[in-house]
VONU-314612 format. One record per residue: residue in three letters; x, y, z of N, C-alpha, C in turn. Coordinates in steps of 0.2 Angstrom, whole numbers, plus 5000, padded with zeros to 4 digits. Atoms other than C-alpha are relative to their C-alpha. Layout:
<sites>
AlaXYZXYZXYZ...
</sites>
This chain:
<sites>
Met500149944997500150005002500350084997Ser499549965001500750144994499450085005Ser500449954999500550335003499550044998Ala500349975004499750404989499049965000Gln500950044998498150244991499950055004Leu500249984991498150295009499750084998Glu500349945001497950485003499350014997Thr500750015003496550454991499649945003Ala500650014998495550345003499950065006Tyr500049984994495650465016499450064996Arg500349945003495150605003499149964996Glu500550035002493750494998499450005006Cys500550004996493050475015499650075003Arg500249945002493150685014499550014998Arg500849985005491950695001499349955002Ile500650034996490750565010499750035006Ala500249934995490750685024499750044999Ala500249905002490550845018499350014997Glu500950005004488950775005499649975005His500750054996488050665020499950055005Gly500049984992488550745037500050085001Arg499749964998488350925036500250035004Thr499849984995488350965054500649965003Tyr499550054998489550835057500550034997Phe499349975006490850895043500150095003Leu500049924997490551085048500450005008Ala499950014996491051035066500749995000Thr499350025002492650935060500550064998Arg499649965003493251085052500350055005Leu499749964994493651155069500649965002Leu499450044997494751025074500449984994Ala499449995003496651025070500049964993Ala500050035006497050975052500249945003Pro499850075000497850805057499549965004Arg500750064994496350735068499550004994Arg500750005007495150765050499849945000Pro500050075003495450625044500049945003Ala500450064997495250505055499450015002Val500949975000493450575058499749994996His500249985008493150605040499849895003Ala500050065003493550395038499549945009Leu500450014997492450365054499449985001Tyr500849995002490950435049499749974993Ala500250025010491150375029499849925004Phe500050064996491250195039499249985002Ala500950004996489650225047499649994993Arg500249985003488950295034500049954994Met500250025008489250165020499549925004Val500550094999488550005033499350044999Asp500849995002486850125034499850014995Asp500550005007486650155016499949944999Ile500150055002486849975015499149965004Val500250034995485749935029499150044996Asp500449964999484450065025499850014990His500149995008484550075004500049954995Ala499850055001484649905002499449954994Gln500450025004483149884991500150034993His500149955006483350034979500849954996Ala499250005005485349954974500049945002Pro499950074997485249754977500649984998Ser499350005001486849674978499849914999Glu500250065000487149474977499949975007His500150034993487349454995499250025004Gly500549944997485949565001500450025007Pro499749954995486149695016500449935005Ala499750044994486549545029500750004999Gly499350015003488049475018500350044999Asp499649945001488549635013500450045007Val499849984995488849695030500549935005Asp499850064998489449515037500850014994Leu499350035004490749515023500450075001Ile499649914995491149725030500649985002Glu499450034992491849625046500549954999Lys499550055003492549485038500550054997Gln499549965002493649615027500350065004Leu499549964996494049745042500449965005Arg499750034995494549605053500549974999Thr499450035003495849525040500450065000Ala499749964999496449715040500350015003Leu499749994991496749725058500749945000Glu499450024998497649575058500649984995Gln499550015005498649545040500150064998Gly499749935001498849735037499550014994Pro500549945002497849865026500149974992Asp500250035006498549785009499349964999Thr500750054999496949665010499750074998Val500349934999495849835009500350044995Ala499549935002497049934997499250004994Asp500649995002495449924985499250025001Ala500649974997494149984997500150075005Pro499749924997494650164999499650015008Val500350004993493450175016500349955006Leu499850044996494050025024500649994999Leu499149985000495850055020500050075003Ala499849924997495850245027499749965010Leu500450034992494650155044500849955002Thr499450044996496050015047500550045003Asp499449934997497350155046500050035006Thr500249934994496550275058499849935008Ile499950064990496050095072500650015001Thr499450015000497850065070500250065001Arg499749924996498450255074499950015002Tyr500349984993497350285087500049955004Asp500350044996497250125094499449995004Ile500750024998495650115094499649925002Ala500150044997494749965101499449954995Pro500550045006494149845086499349995004Gln500850034998492449785098499650064999His500649964999491649945097499850024990Phe500150015010491649915076499549965000Trp500550045000490949755080499350015002Thr500849974996489549825092499550034995Phe500349975005489049935079499849954996Leu500450045006488849805065499649965003Asp500450055001487849705076499350035002Ser500649955000486649855080499750024993Met500249995008486649875061499849954997Arg500450054999486149705061499150005002Met500649984997484649735070499550034995Asp500449955008483949845055499849964995Ile500150035006484149695043499349975000Pro500250064999482649595041500149944996Gly499750045001482849425043500649955004Thr499650014996484249425052499949965007Val500250034992484149345071500050075004His500049944998484249495080499550074996Tyr500349955002483149595069499450055002Arg500449954996481949735076499750054995Asp500349935001480849865070499750055002Arg500450004992480049905086500349995004Tyr499650014994480649945102499550025007Ala500450004993479449915120500350045002Thr499649934995480550025131500550024996Met499449945001481750145130500749975001Ala499550044998482850015139500249944992Glu499850055009482649885120500250064998Leu499549945003483050065112500650015002Arg499549994997484550085122500649974999Asp499650075000485249915118500150024995Tyr499750005006485149955101500650064999Met499549945002485950125102500750005004Arg499550024999487250045112500749984995Gly499550025005488149985095499850064997Ser499849955005487450125082500150075004Ala499649934999487850275093500450025005Ala499750004995488650245110500749974998Ala499650045003489950135101500550064996Ile499849925004490150295088500450055005Gly499949944995490650415103500749975000Leu499450044998491950275109500649974994Gln499550015004492850255093500150075002Leu499649945004493050435090500650015006Leu499649974993493750465109500850014999Pro499350005002495550405103500250054999Val499849965006495550535091499950075002Leu500449934997494850675100500649995005Gly499349974996496250665114499450005009Thr500549984992495650665134500750035003Val499349984995496550765148500049955005Val500050074995495950595160500249964999Pro499850065004496350425157499349994997Arg500550045006495150365140499449995006Ala500750054997494050255153499450065003Glu500649974994493350405165499950034995Ala500349965004493050495149499349994995Glu500450045005492050345140499150025001Pro501049994999490150375148499950074997Ala500549945003489950545143500150004993Ala499850025006490750495127499349964997Ala500550035002489350365125499350045003Ala500549965000488050475131499950044994Leu500049955004488350595119500049954991Gly500150045005488250475106499349994999Glu500650034999486650415112499450075001Ala500549935001485850605113500050004993Phe500049975007486450635094499549954994Gln500350055006485650465089499150015000Leu501149994998483750505099499950054996Thr499949935005483950705089499849964995Asn500150025005483950595074499349974999Phe500650024998482650475079499450035000Leu500449954999481450625084500050024993Arg500249985009481850695066499749984996Asp500150065004481750565056499249945002Val500450054997480150475064499449984994Gly500250035007479250485045500449964996Glu499750045006480450425034500149965004Asp499850064994481050275047499249984999Leu500750025000478950225046500149984993Asp499950005009479450255026500349915001Arg499550065001480550085029499749945006Gly500450044996479450005041500349985008Arg499850004995480350055056499950075007Val500049964995480050155073500449985005Tyr499749984996481150215084499950015008Leu500449974993480350275099499849955005Pro500150034997480150185114499049994999Ala500749985003478150115113499749995006Asp500249974994477950125132500050065001Asp499849925000478350315131499350024995Leu500149965004477250345117499349975004Thr500750014997475650245124500050015006Ala500249974994475750325140499650074997Phe500349985005475150445128499650014994Gly500650055005473850345119500250024993Val499850015006475050355102500149924999Asp500050065001474950195095500649994990His499850005007475750135076499650034996Asp500649945003474150185069500050064998Leu500349934998474050345075500650034994Leu499149925004476250395069499549964992Leu500150015009475550305050499350044997His500249955006474050425047500150075003Cys499549945000475050565053500450004994Arg500049995009475950505040500050014994Arg500350005008474950475027499750115000Thr500549954997473950655034500650044997Gly499549955000475750735036499750075005Arg500049954996474850805050500149985007Thr499850034993475350795068499350005005Asp500850014997473950735081500350035006Gln500149964995473950825096500249945005Arg499950044994474250655106500849994998Val499250015001475950635097500450065001Arg499749915001476350835098500249975009Arg499750014993476550775119500249975000Ala499850075000477250595115500850054999Leu499649965001478550715107500650065005Ala499949954995478650845120500449965005His499950034995479050725132500749954998Leu499350045003480550625121500350044999Ile499649965000481250775121500350035004Ala499449994993481650825137500349945000Val499450054998482150645139500850014996Asn499449985003483350695125500450065004Arg499349964999483950845130500449985008Asp499750054994484250745149500650004998Leu499250065003485650645138500550064999Tyr499649945001486350825132500450025006Arg499949984995486550875149500449945002Arg499850054998487150725154501049984998Ala499450005003488450725141500850025001Asp499549935001489150905142500650015005Pro499450004994490450885157500449964998Gly499550055002491250755148500450054994Ile499649945006491750885133500550045002Asp499249984996493050955148500649954999Leu499350094999493950785149500549994992Leu499550025005494350805131500650075000Asp499749975001495850875124499850084998Pro500349905001495651085124500050024993Arg499949955008496051115105499149954996Val500650045005494550965101499350045002Arg500649994996493351055114499550044995Pro500249985003492751195103499549944993Ala500150065003492251065088499549975003Ile500550034998491250955099499550035003Arg500649994995490451065109499450054993Thr500250005005489851145091499649954998Ala500550035004489150985085499650015007Ser500550044997488150945100499550075002Thr500349975000487451125102499649984993Leu500450005005486851115083499749924999Tyr500450044997486150955087499650005004Ala500749964997485251005100499550044998Ala500549935001484451155091499949974997Ile500350055006483751015078499450015006Leu500450014994482650985096499450055001Thr500349944998482251165097499650014994Glu500249985006481851195078499249935001Ile500350014997480751065081499350015001Glu500349994994479751125095499850054998His500249955002479651295085499549984990Arg500250045004478851195069499349955004Asp500750024998477351145081499949914999Tyr499950065002478050965078499849994994Ala500250055007477650935060500749994999Ile499650045003478850825057499949954995Phe500250045008477950725044499850004995Glu500149985007477850815031500750024995Ser499450015003479750865031500649995006Arg499550014993481350865041500250055003Ala499649974998481950955053500650035000Ala499350005003483551065049500150065003Val499749924998484551205057500350044995Gly499849975007484951325042500650025000Val499250004998486751365038500250075002Pro499749964997486651545043500349975008Lys499950014993486451485062500849955001Arg499150055001487751335058500350035002Leu499349945003489051465052500050045008Arg499849954994488651585070500249955007Val500050054993488651415083500850004997Ala499250025001490451375074500450055002Ala499449965000491151545073499949995009Thr500349994993490251575091500749965005His499450044996491351415098500750014996Leu499149985001493051455089500150075002Val499649954995493051615098500350005005Leu500150004989492851565116500549945001Arg499450045002494251415109500750015006
</sites>
């Protein structure tokens, strides 16, 4: 493997991050340049797997989504054991292998992530399209979100032993993920999934049929509004629990993480400002606000 191949691989990861992760990519720009490629590689890998799971019906493969995820895990395990030359023709895996090795990231975080992704694939042993309780949903998020925070932690660096910063990093990953779930209820329904705990919804008189009705009509029932308000409060508590952990990070990366946290939490405020109209379009933070937040944290650096 040449340095040119590795540079090309990281450049492809940067392209993926810039195209698909606007908030994430903007926050990454606040990091010191040497850290950015690793963050792009971690994002690109998660995005690659997520796309396999979510868009399999539009781009069917020979092995199916479960087979594709299994193949990715096999390729990554081989690359970590035998060297990056084994994935020289797979840019994202090449950059990821280099990142894992360079920053001594525990491979287990990637196997945990892939296990959660298999929970989204019909036909697999652990497939789930609904979650009865928040505890069940958090079991899914342990791989889909908390593991992402733990993957990033060695790249960002800490001022305390890494283990002390891990609970807050995991909580922030879960906070981001739950925000995505609240923002994307309509799109997830279109895929046959609900990533909100059924018992919390039932407490407000919301069931699957009511959610489908809201999606069909594009209107948010008052019962759904109350349930969303409750879950937004739960989500904000996750951000509050994660926030002290930012001070445990290397001072040079704190502005980037605070920017990402502030912007993701602002999606919740946007949902409220739109009167919980999440079924007709996706809530998003506008470019001017994203730039203002980034500039503020950069000035306070």
